[in-house]
C-alpha positions in Angstrom: 359.5 -88.1 -72.4 361.2 -90.2 -75.1 364.5 -91.2 -73.6 364.9 -95.0 -73.8 361.6 -95.5 -75.5 360.7 -96.7 -79.0 359.0 -94.0 -81.1 357.7 -93.6 -84.6 359.1 -90.7 -86.6 357.2 -89.3 -89.6 359.6 -87.0 -91.5 358.4 -84.1 -93.6 361.8 -83.0 -95.2 364.5 -80.9 -93.9 364.9 -77.2 -92.7 367.3 -74.8 -94.1 370.0 -76.1 -91.9 369.5 -79.7 -93.0 367.8 -80.8 -89.8 365.0 -83.3 -90.2 361.4 -82.0 -89.8 359.1 -84.6 -88.4 356.2 -85.7 -86.1 357.2 -88.0 -83.3 354.9 -90.5 -81.7 355.3 -92.9 -78.7 354.1 -96.4 -79.4 351.0 -95.7 -77.3 350.0 -93.0 -79.8 351.1 -90.0 -77.7 352.0 -87.2 -80.1 355.3 -86.0 -78.6 355.2 -82.7 -80.5 351.8 -81.7 -79.3 352.6 -82.7 -75.7 355.8 -80.8 -75.6 354.0 -77.6 -76.9 351.1 -78.2 -74.5 353.3 -78.5 -71.6 355.1 -75.3 -72.5 358.6 -76.8 -73.3 358.6 -75.9 -76.9 357.8 -73.0 -79.1 355.3 -73.4 -82.0 357.6 -72.2 -84.9 355.1 -70.6 -87.3 357.6 -70.5 -90.1 357.3 -74.2 -90.7 353.7 -74.8 -89.7 351.9 -71.6 -90.1 348.5 -73.1 -90.5 348.7 -75.8 -87.8 345.6 -74.7 -85.6 346.3 -77.5 -83.2 349.7 -76.3 -82.3 348.4 -72.8 -82.2 345.8 -73.8 -79.7 348.2 -75.9 -77.6 350.6 -73.0 -77.3 347.9 -70.5 -76.5 346.8 -72.8 -73.6 350.4 -73.1 -72.3 350.9 -69.4 -72.5 347.7 -68.6 -70.7 348.4 -71.3 -68.0 352.0 -69.9 -67.7 353.4 -73.5 -68.2 357.1 -74.2 -68.8 358.9 -71.4 -70.7 355.7 -69.3 -70.5 356.2 -68.9 -66.7 358.7 -66.2 -67.7 356.9 -63.0 -68.1 359.1 -62.1 -71.2 360.3 -65.3 -72.9 362.6 -64.7 -75.8 362.1 -67.0 -78.8 365.4 -68.9 -79.6 365.7 -67.6 -83.1 365.7 -64.0 -81.7 368.1 -65.0 -78.9 370.5 -66.5 -81.4 370.4 -63.2 -83.4 371.1 -61.1 -80.5 373.8 -63.2 -79.0 375.6 -64.1 -82.1 376.1 -67.6 -80.8 378.7 -70.0 -82.1 377.2 -71.9 -85.0 379.1 -75.1 -84.0 377.5 -75.0 -80.5 374.0 -74.5 -82.0 374.6 -77.4 -84.5 375.6 -79.8 -81.7 372.6 -78.9 -79.5 370.2 -78.9 -82.5 371.4 -82.4 -83.6 370.3 -83.8 -80.3 366.7 -82.9 -81.1 366.8 -83.9 -84.8 363.5 -85.5 -85.8 361.1 -83.3 -84.0 358.4 -81.5 -85.8 359.0 -78.7 -88.2 357.0 -76.4 -85.9 358.8 -77.0 -82.7 361.8 -75.2 -81.4 363.5 -76.0 -78.2 364.0 -72.9 -76.1 367.5 -73.7 -75.1 368.9 -74.2 -78.7 
């Protein structure tokens, strides 16, 4: 969605791991964070945006429409998966850095 494109990144600080928290926009005004949640490719991470009713509604629509990761009848949130699997911190850090700059309320399911 953003590969090879110019974007605007509005940062909101850092998470406990030092990753940037931000909203990402395409130059045409598309809110990348909202689009990824709406299409079911990202989780709404309530810890960092508990009152975001827009993200809440977009995730609800994706869940009900069984879009993206919600096609799985029992998707496991990445923060729970990491706890269960005891994944290597270095691997998680490398993958997480690839998505640095995305909104504080989004978590890619594969990191």
